[in-house]
C-alpha positions, 0 to 999 in steps of 0.5 A: 664672374665666370658666368659674366666672362663666359670663358671658352676654349677657342682652340684646344691643345691639338689645334682644333677650332671650337666652332660650337664653343665660339658660337655659344660664346658670341650668343652669351656675350651678345657680341653680334650686336656690337657691330664694330664697337669691340676689341680683341686682346691677345696675351702671349709670353713665356710660361708663367710670366703672367700667372705666377701670382694667381695662386695667392688669393690675397692678390686677386682683387689687385689684378686686372679684370681681364686676368681674373676672367680665366682664373678658375680655369688655369689656377691649377695648370698652365694654359693649353691651346687658346682660351677666350673670354669677355672682359668684365666691366670694360668698355667697349666690349673687349674679348681676351684671348690667352695663348699657351706659354711660348716656352712651355715644356708640355709640348715636345720638339715635333709639336712646338709649331703650334706655338708659332701658329697660335702666335701668328693667329693672335697677331692676325685677329687681335687689335692689341697683342699684350706680350709679356717679356722678362726684363733680362730678355731685352737685347737677347738674341734667344729671348723667349719671344724673340724667335716667335716674332722673328718666325712670324715676320719671316714670310720666306719660311712660308710657301706663299711669299706674301702670306703674311701680308695677306693675313695682316693687310689691311689690319693694324695691330698694336703690340703692347710689350709688358716688361716684367721684373724691371731692374734699375735700368730706366725704361727710357734705356730699355725701350729703344733696345727693344724697338731696335730689335723689333725693327731689325726683325722687320727689316730682315723679312723678305717682302713682296715687291709691293711691300718691299719699302713698307715700314713696320708702322703701317701694320703695327703700333709698338707700345712698351710698358714695364712692371716692377717685380711683384715679390720685391716691390709689391705696392709699386707693382699693384699701382703699375698694374692698375695704371696699365688696366686703365689704358684698355678703357675705350681702347678703340677711341682716337688716341687709345691703344687701338685707336688707329686700327684698320680692316675691322671685321664686324662682330657678327663675322668674327667667328667665321673670320677667325676660323678661316685665318686659323685654317690658313695658318694650320695648312702651312707646314713650314712653321717649324721651331728651332731644334730641341738642342738649340732650345735646351741650349738657349734655356740652360745658357740663359740660366747660367748667364743669370746665375753669373750675373747675380753672382757678379751683382752680389760680389763683395769686391764689386759692391764695395767698388760701386759704393766707394766710387759714388763719393770719391775716386778709386785708385786702380778702378779699371784693373779691379773691375776688369779682373772681376768681370773676367772671373765672371765670364770665365766661370760662364765659359766653363759651365756652358762649354758643352752647349751649342756654340752659337747659342753659347756665344750669343748668351755670353755676349748678352751676359757681357752686355748686361755686366757692362750695363751694370757697371757703366754708372760706376764707370761714368762716376769715376770719369766724373770724379776725374773730370771734376778733379782736373777742373779744380786743378785747372782753376787753381793753376789758372788763378796762380798763374794770373796772380803771378802776372802771367798773360791771361791767354797764355795762362789759360792755354798752358793750364788747359793743356796740362789739365787735359794731359793729366785727364788723359793719363788718369782716364787710361787707368779707368778703362775696362778691357771688356768694353769699347768705351772711351772717355772722349765725351767726358773729355769734351765735357771737361774741355767745355767746362774749362772754356766756360770757366776761362770765359767767365774769368775773362769776362770778370777780369775785363769787367774789373779792368774796365771798371778800374780805368773808368773809376780812375777817369771819374776821379781824374775828371769829375772834380777838376771839371766841376771846379773849371765850370764853377770858375767859368771864364773865356777859356773854361771849355778849352781847359776842359778839352785839354784836361779830357784829352790828357786824361783820356790818353793816359787811361787809354795807354794803360788800358791798352797795355793791360789788354795785351795779355788777353790776345784779343783781335784788334776789332774787339780791342778797338771797341773796348778802347772806344767804349772807355773814351766814350765813358770819359766824354760821358763823365764830362758831359754828365758833370756839365749837365749836373752843373747846368742844373745848379747854374742859378745857384752858381750865378747868385753865388758869383753875383753875391761874391762880386757885389759884396766884396771889393777887388781885394776880396774884402767885404764892401762897406757902403759909405756912399762913395761906391757906384752901386749901378756899376758894381751891379752891372759888373756882377751881373755880367759875370753871372751872365758869363757863367750862364753862357758857358753852362748853356752848351757842351763845347768839347769840339773847338767850334765857335758859337754866338751864345754869349753875345746873344745872351748879352744883347738880349738880357743885359741891354735888350732895348739898346740891342733892339735900337742898334740892330733892327735885324734882331727880332723882338725876342731873340731868345724865343727859341728851343735851340741854339744856332750851330749847337745840336740838341745833344750838346745843348744844356740850357735852351734859349728859353730856359736861359731867359727864364733863369735870368728873370729868376736870377734878377728877381732874387738878386734885386733884394741884395742891390736894394739893401746896398742902396738903403745902407748907402743912404743911411750912411749918408744921413748918419754923417750929416748930424752936425749943424752946417758950418755957418751955424757953427760960426754964428755960435762962436760969435754970439757965444764969445762973452760966455766963452770969456766968462769961462776963461775968467772963472776956472771953476766954471770950466771944471764943471763944464769939463765934468759935464762933458765927460758925463755927456761923452759917457752917455754918448758912447753908451747910447751909441747916438751916432748909430741911432741917427743913421736912420734919420733925425726923428727915429734917432730922437725917439730912440735916444729918448727911450734909452737916456734914462736907463743909460743914466741909471746904469752909469750911476750904478757903476759909479756907486759900485766903484765907490763901494769897492774903494771904501772897502779897500781903504781900511786895509790901507789905513791899518798900518797908519793907525798902528804907527800912530799908536806906537808914537803915542805910546812912546810919547807917554813913556817919554813923559813918565821918564821925565 
């Protein structure tokens, strides 16, 4: 691997540029043949931020190839100067530069300018600069890399004020910040802080007039990634490293890490260009690092702060507080947490009291910010418990107030005011003195929750109220309207209008009174009342449409009722005296009346000619046509009524005509049956001979009649024969048999005569048998008495 990567000492620890080594490197890796298809990646960061795992052989295969290329050279010591190597297996050709650690102790205070020079060199010649940073350095004023970036950007430290612009323009470098040992704080929270620090450094740099308003993005792309702790999360660390390596494939392609780089030097001129840039940087002597005491203070205060932060994190009281607040509110939360943090900060102040005041203060502020960042989730959880509790209390109080009959708006207003006041009191006890946090956002969230709950209850109550009154209208209108339409008469729609107006006024009055507690504006109230009135009208219209769909059944029922029953509602008996034609016309007129009433909705008091038109066209169309020549041949050949809009039409003229035709065809059978019954009744009443025949019989049978009078025995026989014939007459129902005619009657009587005679004889025999069975019981006492008489007579004779 060492042969393939061809590692080379680009700049040694004394700052000497290795011309021969670079030329040899370019020949070995054939860099000159690449043209513009190559990339330069520089690695910089605190000492041991990358290589601390390299002494462990078992992890070598999991590390990126661009780290393994220099493994053999640096496994026993830290990097000195700048090393360069080719990244094996990477496309396009990628040259990696490894910079000396930025906080190494190998260099003294006087020679640390090399670190700034090498960092500036890396920024000037690289397409991608990978900057390793400890997660705990984020937001720190004296972080390991922050002073270097600040110095690089501060062109005012240079003799030429535009030297930085000359070095970087027209290049565009990608700064890839790798945050090491990421804590529980999400990357989404760390990245904005890091970007803000970089932007502040850039904004503070004095720039030439031409670049005074130039944004950072014109010279640099800033990317941020994070790696978990290797020691704590080994598998996750390996996965993240593998993912990071993938980003370097095709890095100069559009969308890659260096996809929008500018001012690329051809590969053949890389050595000369890099040598000249290092010469320019080396000749500027004003790149002094901060004083040694500041650096010592920075390192030591950082160590103390880290110790105190770790101590706070492991504090038993804090851990218990943090664990408890996840599930339930903690009484005295603010005071307890303030006390724990105060102890931690006082311990820091005691141990760091002799170090540089500026560094000490900055580190204290960083420690305080880290502590607040650590406890903020618990603080937010506590506020969440308070908010949830206040909201639950509001809901309970609000429901109780409504159940007690209090007005909706007044109840919601009073309960919300009390709830917010209670939240403010409890939130005050959660406040942490070291922070400037307030509960305004949570309070606003509580207010929105209360408003949302109030609105949902309001909507539900209004819906329930509206539904209640709509149900009342349904009950008050549906059945009466159906009954009125069923008994259609001239004043049916007038009665329906009065019913609708009465029930509507009654419902609107109660509904308006119920809405008073909601304190709504008149426009909204009027809209809801209008909707209720429309619902009432809709009930009537719907019921009318429903009844119109059953109008044929109603017409037939009305016809049957009037045709088959007399004025006293008694069933008619067709004796032959009834005027069937007149009765039929009357019943049909009543049915036509029902049809005309069901043809249109008449909730407005407007006159129409539907009834007269139907009567003329359907009851007597020939008379109507002859009496009025202006009437067309078919006045019902239309799809609309005159003066009746389509929205109020239930049955069109064409539909009425069709219904009437069907009605007549289905009722003609009933009329025919009545006519047949009447004729049969007439025939059944004419079975006796004519009066002249009766007189002739009396005259011609006078002698026979006198013979009967002279001989009463004949009269008895005749009487017995009459009784027998009468019994047969009744049993056979002869009069009913002859109602359908003489011949059918004779045939029917002849078939029934013999069975009827046999039945009568059988009954007489059964009665005789029953009488004989009864006589022995009756004769028994008589026989006994006779025996007694005979016995007593015998005894009397013997005594004599």
